[in-house]
C-alpha positions in Angstrom: -39.3 25.5 4.3 -42.1 26.9 2.1 -45.8 26.9 2.8 -46.2 24.5 -0.2 -43.8 22.1 1.4 -45.5 22.3 4.8 -48.9 21.8 3.1 -47.6 18.8 1.1 -46.1 17.1 4.1 -49.3 17.8 6.2 -51.5 16.4 3.4 -49.3 13.2 3.1 -49.3 12.7 6.9 -53.0 13.2 7.3 -53.6 10.6 4.6 -50.9 8.2 5.9 -51.3 8.2 9.7 -54.8 6.4 9.8 -53.1 3.5 8.0 -50.3 3.4 10.6 -53.0 3.5 13.4 -54.8 0.6 11.7 -51.7 -1.5 11.4 -50.8 -0.7 15.0 -54.3 -1.8 16.2 -54.0 -5.0 14.1 -50.6 -5.6 15.7 -52.1 -5.3 19.2 -54.7 -8.0 18.4 -52.0 -10.4 17.0 -49.7 -9.6 20.0 -52.4 -10.3 22.6 -53.4 -13.5 20.8 -49.9 -14.9 20.6 -49.1 -13.7 24.2 -52.0 -15.9 25.3 -50.3 -19.1 23.9 -46.8 -17.9 25.0 -47.8 -17.1 28.6 -49.5 -20.3 29.4 -46.8 -22.3 27.6 -44.4 -20.7 30.1 -46.8 -21.3 33.0 -46.9 -25.1 32.1 -43.1 -25.2 31.6 -43.3 -25.9 27.9 -40.2 -25.1 25.9 -40.9 -22.2 23.5 -38.5 -22.0 20.6 -39.8 -18.8 18.9 -42.2 -15.9 19.7 -42.9 -14.1 16.4 -45.1 -11.1 15.5 -45.8 -10.7 11.8 -45.1 -13.0 9.0 -42.3 -13.2 6.3 -38.8 -12.0 6.6 -37.3 -11.1 10.0 -36.7 -7.5 10.5 -35.8 -7.6 14.2 -34.7 -10.5 16.4 -33.3 -11.1 19.8 -32.6 -14.4 21.6 -33.3 -14.4 25.4 -32.9 -17.6 27.2 -34.1 -20.5 25.0 -36.6 -18.4 23.0 -35.9 -16.4 19.9 -38.1 -13.2 19.8 -38.8 -11.8 16.3 -40.6 -9.0 14.6 -41.4 -9.8 11.0 -42.1 -7.7 7.9 -45.8 -8.4 7.3 -48.2 -7.3 10.0 -50.8 -10.0 9.2 -50.2 -12.7 11.7 -47.8 -14.3 14.1 -46.9 -17.5 15.9 -45.5 -19.2 19.0 -43.4 -22.1 18.1 -43.3 -24.7 20.9 -41.0 -27.8 21.1 -43.1 -31.0 20.0 -46.0 -28.9 18.8 -46.1 -30.2 15.2 -43.8 -33.2 15.7 -42.9 -35.9 18.3 -40.3 -34.9 20.8 -38.6 -36.7 23.6 -38.0 -33.6 25.6 -40.0 -33.8 28.8 -40.8 -30.0 28.4 -42.3 -30.6 24.9 -45.8 -29.6 24.1 -46.8 -33.2 23.0 -45.5 -34.5 26.3 -47.8 -32.4 28.5 -51.2 -33.4 29.8 -54.1 -33.0 27.4 -55.8 -30.4 29.7 -52.6 -28.2 29.8 -52.3 -28.4 26.0 -56.0 -27.4 25.7 -55.5 -24.3 27.8 -52.4 -23.3 25.9 -54.2 -23.5 22.6 -57.4 -21.9 23.8 -55.5 -19.0 25.6 -54.9 -16.9 22.5 -58.5 -16.7 21.5 -59.7 -16.3 25.0 -57.4 -13.2 25.5 -58.7 -11.8 22.3 -62.3 -12.0 23.7 -61.3 -10.5 27.0 -59.5 -7.7 25.2 -62.6 -7.1 23.1 -64.8 -6.9 26.3 -62.2 -4.5 28.0 -62.3 -2.2 24.9 -66.1 -2.3 24.7 -66.1 -1.1 28.4 -63.8 1.7 27.5 -65.8 2.9 24.6 -69.0 2.9 26.5 -67.3 4.8 29.4 -66.1 7.4 26.9 -69.5 7.7 25.1 -71.8 10.6 25.6 -74.8 8.1 26.0 -75.1 4.4 26.5 -77.6 2.9 24.2 -80.6 0.7 25.3 -83.1 -1.4 23.4 -86.0 1.0 24.1 -87.6 3.2 21.3 -87.3 6.8 22.3 -88.8 8.5 19.2 -89.4 8.2 15.5 -87.8 10.1 12.6 -89.9 12.1 10.2 -92.0 10.0 7.9 -91.2 6.9 9.8 -93.0 3.7 8.3 -92.5 1.4 11.3 -94.6 3.5 13.7 -97.6 2.9 11.2 -97.0 -0.9 11.6 -97.3 -1.3 15.3 -93.9 -0.1 16.8 -94.5 2.5 19.6 -92.4 4.8 21.7 -91.4 3.0 24.9 -91.3 -0.4 23.3 -88.2 -2.5 24.4 -87.1 -4.6 21.5 -86.4 -8.2 22.7 -86.3 -10.1 19.3 -86.1 -9.5 15.6 -87.2 -12.3 13.3 -87.0 -14.7 16.3 -83.4 -13.9 17.0 -82.7 -12.5 20.5 -81.4 -8.9 20.7 -78.8 -8.3 23.5 -78.2 -4.6 23.0 -78.7 -1.6 20.6 -75.9 -3.1 18.3 -77.9 -6.2 17.9 -81.0 -4.2 16.7 -79.1 -2.5 13.7 -77.3 -5.8 12.7 -80.4 -7.9 12.8 -82.3 -5.4 10.8 -79.6 -5.3 8.2 -79.8 -9.1 7.8 -83.5 -9.0 6.7 -84.2 -9.6 3.1 -88.0 -8.9 2.5 -88.4 -5.5 4.4 -90.9 -7.1 6.9 -89.7 -7.8 10.4 -91.3 -9.9 13.1 -90.4 -7.9 16.2 -90.9 -9.1 19.8 -91.2 -6.2 22.2 -91.8 -5.6 25.9 -94.6 -3.1 26.2 -96.1 -2.2 29.7 -94.5 -5.2 31.2 -96.0 -7.6 28.6 -94.3 -9.3 25.7 -95.9 -8.6 22.3 -95.1 -10.0 18.8 -95.5 -7.4 16.1 -95.9 -9.2 12.8 -94.6 -7.9 9.4 -93.4 -4.5 10.6 -92.3 -2.6 7.5 -89.6 -0.1 7.1 -88.2 2.3 4.4 -85.2 1.0 2.5 -82.0 2.4 1.1 -79.7 1.1 -1.6 -75.8 0.6 -1.0 -73.5 -0.9 -3.6 -76.4 -2.6 -5.5 -78.0 -4.1 -2.4 -81.1 -2.9 -0.6 -81.2 -2.5 3.3 -83.7 -1.6 5.9 -83.6 2.1 7.0 -83.8 2.3 10.9 -86.4 5.0 11.3 -86.4 5.2 15.1 -84.1 6.5 17.8 -83.1 4.4 20.8 -83.1 5.7 24.4 -79.7 6.7 25.6 -78.5 6.8 29.2 -75.8 8.8 30.7 -72.8 6.4 31.5 -72.7 5.0 35.0 -70.7 2.2 36.6 -73.8 0.0 36.6 -74.9 0.5 33.0 -71.4 0.5 31.5 -70.7 -3.0 33.2 -74.0 -4.5 32.2 -73.8 -3.2 28.6 -70.1 -4.2 28.2 -71.4 -7.8 28.6 -74.4 -7.3 26.4 -72.6 -5.4 23.7 -69.8 -8.0 23.6 -72.6 -10.7 23.4 -74.1 -8.8 20.4 -70.6 -8.7 18.7 -70.3 -12.5 19.3 -73.7 -12.9 17.7 -72.8 -10.8 14.8 -69.8 -13.0 14.1 -71.7 -16.2 14.4 -74.5 -15.1 12.2 -72.3 -13.5 9.6 -70.5 -16.9 9.3 -73.9 -18.6 8.9 -74.9 -16.1 6.3 -71.6 -16.7 4.4 -71.7 -20.4 4.4 -75.5 -20.5 3.4 -74.7 -18.1 0.5 -76.6 -15.2 1.7 -73.6 -13.1 1.2 -70.8 -13.5 -1.3 -67.0 -13.2 -1.2 -67.2 -9.6 -2.1 -68.7 -8.9 1.5 -65.7 -10.6 3.1 -62.6 -8.6 4.1 -59.2 -9.8 5.1 -56.3 -7.9 6.8 -55.9 -5.5 3.8 -59.6 -4.6 3.7 -59.8 -4.3 7.5 -56.8 -2.0 7.7 -58.3 0.1 4.9 -61.7 0.3 6.6 -60.1 1.3 10.0 -58.0 4.0 8.2 -61.1 5.4 6.3 -63.2 5.5 9.5 -60.6 7.1 11.7 -59.9 9.8 9.1 -63.4 11.0 9.0 -64.1 12.5 12.4 -62.7 16.0 13.1 -62.1 15.6 16.9 -59.1 13.5 18.0 -61.2 11.9 20.7 -63.8 10.8 18.1 -61.1 9.3 16.0 -59.7 7.3 18.9 -63.3 6.1 19.8 -63.9 5.0 16.3 -60.6 3.2 16.3 -61.3 1.5 19.7 -64.8 0.4 18.4 -63.1 -1.2 15.4 -60.5 -2.9 17.8 -63.4 -4.4 19.9 -65.2 -5.7 16.8 -62.0 -7.2 15.2 -60.5 -8.8 18.2 -63.7 -10.5 19.2 -64.1 -11.6 15.6 -60.5 -13.0 15.6 -61.2 -14.8 19.0 -64.4 -16.3 17.7 -63.0 -17.3 14.3 -59.9 -19.0 15.9 -62.2 -21.2 18.0 -63.9 -22.7 14.9 -63.0 -26.4 14.6 -61.2 -25.9 11.3 -57.8 -27.6 10.7 -54.7 -25.3 11.2 -56.8 -22.9 13.4 -56.7 -23.2 17.2 -60.2 -24.6 17.2 -59.1 -27.5 14.9 -56.3 -28.2 17.4 -58.7 -28.1 20.3 -61.0 -30.5 18.5 -58.2 -33.1 18.2 -57.3 -32.6 22.0 -61.0 -33.1 22.9 -61.0 -36.4 20.8 -57.9 -37.4 22.6 -59.6 -36.8 26.0 -62.6 -38.9 24.9 -60.6 -41.7 23.5 -57.8 -41.5 26.2 -55.2 -41.8 23.6 -53.9 -39.1 21.1 -54.5 -39.1 17.3 -51.1 -40.1 15.7 -49.1 -36.9 15.4 -48.2 -37.6 11.7 -52.0 -38.0 10.7 -52.9 -34.9 12.7 -50.1 -33.0 11.1 -51.3 -33.9 7.6 -54.8 -32.6 8.4 -53.5 -29.3 9.8 -51.1 -29.0 6.8 -54.0 -29.5 4.3 -56.2 -27.1 6.3 -53.4 -24.5 6.3 -53.1 -24.7 2.5 -56.8 -24.1 2.2 -56.8 -21.3 4.6 -53.8 -19.6 2.9 -55.6 -20.0 -0.4 -58.7 -18.5 1.1 -56.7 -15.5 2.5 -55.1 -15.0 -0.9 -58.4 -14.8 -2.6 -59.6 -12.4 0.0 -56.5 -10.3 -0.1 -56.8 -10.0 -4.0 -60.4 -9.1 -3.5 -59.4 -6.4 -0.9 -56.9 -4.9 -3.3 -59.4 -4.8 -6.2 -61.9 -3.0 -3.9 -59.3 -0.1 -3.5 -59.5 0.8 -7.1 
């Protein structure tokens, strides 16, 4: 084989493997989510007809016992099909014939496992990091503006614009959300809380939008069992906050559809980020950071009380618990079907937007 052939194969592989890694990570998130539903369905002796990873045509399938296990072509979702899940069934093992609390646990288990996976991955990332970030200002960059407006070395940042900051991740995110380049920052200084009004920063422009330039460096600590455990919880809380506030910003119109990414955009973003670092350990750490962000995002999104999502089903189960009788299955089915149509339409629009962004 010639050197040109070797170079071509190497160049193609170096461009292609990040996308394979991104698809693999996305598959882990889907598999964990569906396994949550599946495992608790089995624990509560619910008949599971199919466990499927991916969507679209089947490429691999195997029936074991009463359950058909499938791998489908498109790595953008999955499902667990339970007897009596979307229709009435007289089977005593059917989902609809189980107590409300068991159905609640089964439906919630997918999102809960996503959140648990996210926390585990956050902990792994912190353990592998050179330093664990804090909320305390270590130093200022050259020509820093914020130091001229009250922020000092040693200040521990507690709130930004009256929003609580859990970890260093929350500092950057809440700064990015600002629109007027003036932040109200609550800090702890010498054991006392102080409110610094209208702290200004430099700005930079990205894709036609102006953002605050963080001009200070946060104190880092060498990883230890204590600070890794503590910051695993705090960093995970920051990611949950990011998801919640991002949804609020989207609903209120602060950000448009072009800022939203679906599976295609997410896979592309993971691929680009993992291709940049030179060291393999840095590539893997970048990929794991993405994995923690996305799996917590998926877990939170699925708990929203939207028809067709797990949160929508949980909402109906809670109503049933309060009323002490279920909503008619047919009516609930219509609502979830309508929600699914809207959700698929939304995903189609986002996917088209993702594709357009690639060109």
